Structures are given as C-alpha cells and as structure tokens.
N, C-alpha and C positions, 0 to 999 in steps of 0.2 A: 527559317533563316534564309535571307536573300542569297541568290546564287553568287552575286559579286563578293559577298562577305566570305562565303565558303571558299571561293577561288583565292581570295586574299590570304586566308588562313593556310590553305594548302601551299601557296607560294612562300609564305613566311617559314612554314615547316621545312620546305625543300631547301630554302636558303640556310636555315639552321643546321639541317643534316649535312648539307654540302660543306659548311664550315667545319663541322665536327669531323667529317671524313677527310677533307682535302686542304684544310688550313696549312699553309707552308710551315714546315718545321714542328707543328704542334698537333696537326690533325691525326686521326687514327691511321690513315694510309701512310703518312710520313713516319709515324712511330713504328708501324709494322715493317716498313722498308729499312728503318734504322736497326731494329732488332734482328732482321734477317741478315743484314750486313755483318752485325756483330756475331751472329750464329755461324755464318760462313767463315769469318776470321778465326773464331775459336776452333772450328773443325779443321781449318788449315793448320793452325798451330799445333793442335793435338796430333795431326797426321805427321807433321815434321818432327815433333817430339818422339813419336812412336818409331819413326824410321831411324832417328839418331840413336835412340836407346838400343835398337836392334843392331845397328852398326857397331856400337860400343861393345856389344857381346859377340861380335864377329860374324854376323849374318845379316842378310838383307830381306825385308819383308816383301810379300807378293800382294797383289790386289786383294785377294781373299783375306789374307791375315790383317791387312789394314782395315778392311771393312769390319771384320770381327772385333778388332781392338777399339774402333770408334762406335761400334754398335749401330751401324747403318747398313743399308743394302749394298750389294756389290755394284749395282748401277749407280747409286749415289756416290760411292767411293770412286768409281771410274770418272764420273763428272768432276769430282773434286780434284783428283790427281791431274786430269787433263788441264784444268785451269791453272794449277801450280806449275805444270810443265810449260805452259805458255809464258808464265812469268819467270821461268828459268830458276825455279826453286828445287825441282826434282827432275830426274831423268830416268828413263826406263832402259834397263840392260837385261835383255832376254825377258824373263817374266819377273824380274826383281827391280824394286825401286830404290834408287840411290839419291843422296842429297847433293846439290851443287854447293859451292862455297856460300852463296847467299842463303840457301835453305838451311845449311848447317849453322850459320850464325843465328838465324831465327830460332832454330831448335835449341841451341845452347842458351839463348836468352830465356826461353820458356822454362827450361830445366833449372837455370840459375834462380829465376824468380820463385819457382816452386820450392826449391830446397832452402832458399833464404827465408821464405815465409814459414816453412816448418821450423826452422831454427828460432825464428821470432816467437812462434806459438809455444815452443818448448821452453824458451828462456824467459819470456816476458809476459805470458798470459796464464790464465788458469784453465785453458782448454785441456780436456782429457787427451791422453796419448792416442787413443783410438780415433780422435777427431782431427788430428793434424793433417793427415793426407787429404781428406775430403775438403777441408777449408783451403788448403794450399792449391787444390785442383781449380778452385774458383779464382783465387787471387793471382795465380800465375799469368792470367790473361789480362790483368788490370794494371800491373806494374810496368811503367816505362823503363827503359835502360837507366835513365837518370834516377828514378825512384829506387830501382834495385841497387844502384851504387850507393845511394844515401843510406838505405837499409843495411847494406853490408858494412858500411863505415860505422854505423851506430852499434852494430853487433860485434865490432872488433875484427872484421874481415875473417869470419869463420871459414875453415877449410872443408868442414864436413857438416852435413845436416844431422839431426838427432838420431837418425837410423844408421849413420855411418857412411852415407853416400857422399862422394866428393862434390863440392859446390864449384861449378865453373867460375873462373876469375872473370873480371870485366873484359880481359883480353881473349877470353874463350879457351883458357887452358884448364885441363882436368888433371888433378893429382892422382897418379896411380900408385897403389900400395902393394900390389901383388898379393892380395889376400887369396885364400883358398876356401873351397867348400868344407864345411864341418866334416862331412863324410870322407874327405880325403886324408884325414889325420891317421897316423898309426896308433895302434892300441896303446893306451897309457901315455900318449903324447899330451903335453900341456900346451894350451893355446889361449889366446884372448879373443873374444868376440869383437869384431870391428865393423860388422854390418849385418843388419837384419832387414830383409826385403819386406816392404810394406804392402805388397800386392801378391796374391789376392787378399782381400781384407779378412776373410775367414781364417786363413792361415796365419796372418799377422796377429789377429786377435788371440789365437792359441799361444803363440810365442810370448806375447805380452802377459797372458795369464800364467805362463810358466815362470815369469819373473826374469826373462832373458832380455838383455839390452847391451849395446856396445860398451865395452870396458870390462865386463866380467871375465874371469878366467875359468877355464873348465879343463877336465881331463876325460878323454874319450876311453870307454872301457869295452864297448861292443858295437859292431856294425854288421847287421845281417839284412837280407832283403825284407825282413819283417819289422825291424826296429833299429834305432840308434840310441845307445845308452851312454850317459856321461854324468859326471859329478860337478856341481857348482856350489861352492860355499857350504860343503857338508851335506848337500841335498842331492839325491839321485833324480835324474830326469830321463824319461823314455819318450822318444818321438818316433812317429812314422817317418820313413826315409823321405817321403815327398814333402813333409813339413821341415825336416832337418835341412833339406836342400836350400831353404831360404835363409840359412845362417852361414855367414862367412867369417873366417877366423885367420889369425896370424899366429903361427907357432912361436913360443917363447922359451927361453932357457929354463932348464929344469931347476936352476938355482933360484929362479924368480917365483916367489910364493903366489898362490892365487889371491884375489882380492880378499881382504880380511874376512876370515870366517870364524874368528873367535867371538865369544860372548853370545848373548841372546838378543832376540828382538824385544823391543820395549813392551809389546803387548803380552809377553810371557810373564810380566810382573803381576803378582796378586796384591790386593790392598794391604798396605803396611810394608811391602818389600821395596827395596831401593836398588838403584844401579847408576853407574856413571856412563855417560854417552861416549861411545867410540867414534861413530860417524853417522851421517845421514846418507842413505842410499843414493847413488847417482840417478836412480829412477825418479827421485823426487826433484822436480824441476820447476822453473818459472815462479809464479806467485806463491805456490804452495811451499817451495823451498825457502823463499824470502820470509814467509810467515813463520816457518820453523825457526829460522835464524833470529827474527825479531823477537820471538818468544824466549830467546836465550838458550835454545837447544844447540849447544856447541860441544865439541870434544872436551871431556872432563867435567861437564855439568852434572850435578847430582839430581836425579829424578826419583820421586817417590810416587807409587800408585796409591791414591787416596781412597777411591771408591768406584764401583761399577754401577752404571745406571740399571734401573729395574729391568730394562729390556736386554741387558747384557752388552750394550754398545750405545754410546761411547763410554770411555773410562776417564775419570778425573785424575790428573797427575799434578803434583806440586813441583814447580820448577822455579828456582831462584825466588822463593817466597810467594809466588803467585800460583793459583790453581787454574789449570787449563783443561779443556776437554778435547780428547783426540779419539777419532774413530779407530776401529781395529786396523783398518787398512792403512791409516796414517801412522799409527804406532808401529806397524810392521815395517815401516821404512827406516826406523831408527834402531841402530845396533848398540847394545849396552854391555857393560860388565856388571853382572849381578853382584850385590854386596851381601855378605852373610850377616853383618851387624849394622845397625844404624851408625852412619858415619857422616860427619859434617866436614 
C-alpha cells in the first residue's frame, strides 16, 4: 500500500476519533464533563440534605460524618464542602457544618422532592414498598421546584409521605407532630404509629415484614434492653430495641380502639367457605389497591373461596359473580367476617 494512502487513512482515523472525543456537546469528553457536573451537583444536594436532616434532629454533622453518609473519602468531602462554602451554602462552626439560608432552601427542596416522589410511588404505581426509597433517591435530583409543585397539586397537597415523614411545603415549612419513640411509651399505653424510618434498609425491611405501617394502633407490654414487646390487631410483636427505635408513635386515648382487629384475613377461608369484607389494609396502596376496588372488593361484599391451585397459591375466590385469583399475600391484606352458613 502506498505511503500516501496510509497517511491519508491515518489522518481520516484521527479526524474521526477527534470528532468522537471532542465534538462540542456530543463528544465523549463533553458527555463526561456533563456527567461529572451532574455527579458533583448530586453530591452537593446529598450533603445539604444530610446536614438539614441532622439539624432537624438537633445536631450538626462533622466532616467525617458527612463523608460517611455520602460514602466518599474525607478528602473528597472536604473538597466538596469547601466549594459549597465558597458559594455560601454552608458554614463551618468549630468542627460542625451548618446550613446558610440558601443551603437550607436547597436541602428542603431535595427532601420535598424525595417525599413527594415516595407518595406518588405509594399511591399511583405498583412499585413494592421496599423500592420506594431507592427510586425516590434518584428522582429527588431530577425534579425542578415547578415540577415538585405540580406533583404536589396532583397528589392533593399531601402533608406526609407514606412512611409518615412530613413533606415540606413549597414555602419551606415542616409540620411538626410531636411524635415519640415507641420505646418511650408507658407499659400498656395505647398509641398509633405515625412514622417508620426507612433507613437503614435492612431495619426498614424487617419492620415491613412485621406488617407495621403508619396508622396502626398498638399497646406496649414490655421494654427491656433485650426486647420491645407490643400487640397490634391481636398479634404479638417482639423487636430488638435498635429496630424498635425506628418506630415513632403518638399516644391516643384509652377509649379509642385499635385499628379494627375483628374478623379474619381472607386467606384463612377454605374452599366452600364465605365471608363479608370488612376493609382492605392500609398497607395495600397504589395500583394494587385500585385493582382490589375495581374487582368489587368493598366493605360488605360477599366473598367465597372456590379452589386452591395445585401449588397451594394462588386461591380462586368468587366475588360479585366473577372468579378471581389472589395470591396469599394479597388475600392477607383483606379482612373479613367469616360466615357460618352460605348467605346471599
């Protein structure tokens, strides 16, 4: 091959690679720089959110605690905070980091976006409860203030997210309920769960598995350094104190009964047995709850267990003349009054 042709091919290849790397706005270098800017913005917002959440709990984080919360090195955190300090978002007092008014506004917007998105996931989608927090961690950085306001309006201006955390208003106000840790209750005191902390995830998953959620009533019966024991809807629960610390409650009058505990779960029916629906658990949310209602599962509806699949799950039920299949976990969300005789 002539040298001139080789030189031409090499030149064309260099031009192509140069375009691939340095094309304004579309080259790899431009895309990398854009992703880096987004990454830095997300880290800044995560840091501001972390500082604000600490302030709301009555303390201020240090460089080391911020680095740990963001899962970055102390040197990287120091560089990040120095940049935010230059932009007057944070200020250092001793060894503690405090928010300025501008930093607090940004932190409030991130928290507002996160909690609104969790409310949206709970009420309007089929995402599992364990996925809400992780999904909201992503979208909290993508919503503009205008988009957050539009979402809040569509959801009916909710005051709390599905875990019971207050949602900041557009003006930056937070509603305080004065709730208390579960472990602060007196023995045999009646209370309603108003908040379940969704971090760390492994603790939250255990609380979800226990069937605990905001709105249920409980009665505390034992608190020791080894365990916390209480009753909910006729079932006894025992948690380690470190797990129970993630549950916040509001004491209620002894005259107020717990959330309905009468009747049985629908999955307790055997083929041929019938029951009338009392209610659908508040744990059933979003698209799954709408599906239940669309199927006619309403208070007073007669439901009959028809047959169980060969594998034991799901079970077929007759509801308003139609036969539907529900998995055991779905049927467990429906409370019924079992009927002793066939009744129409």
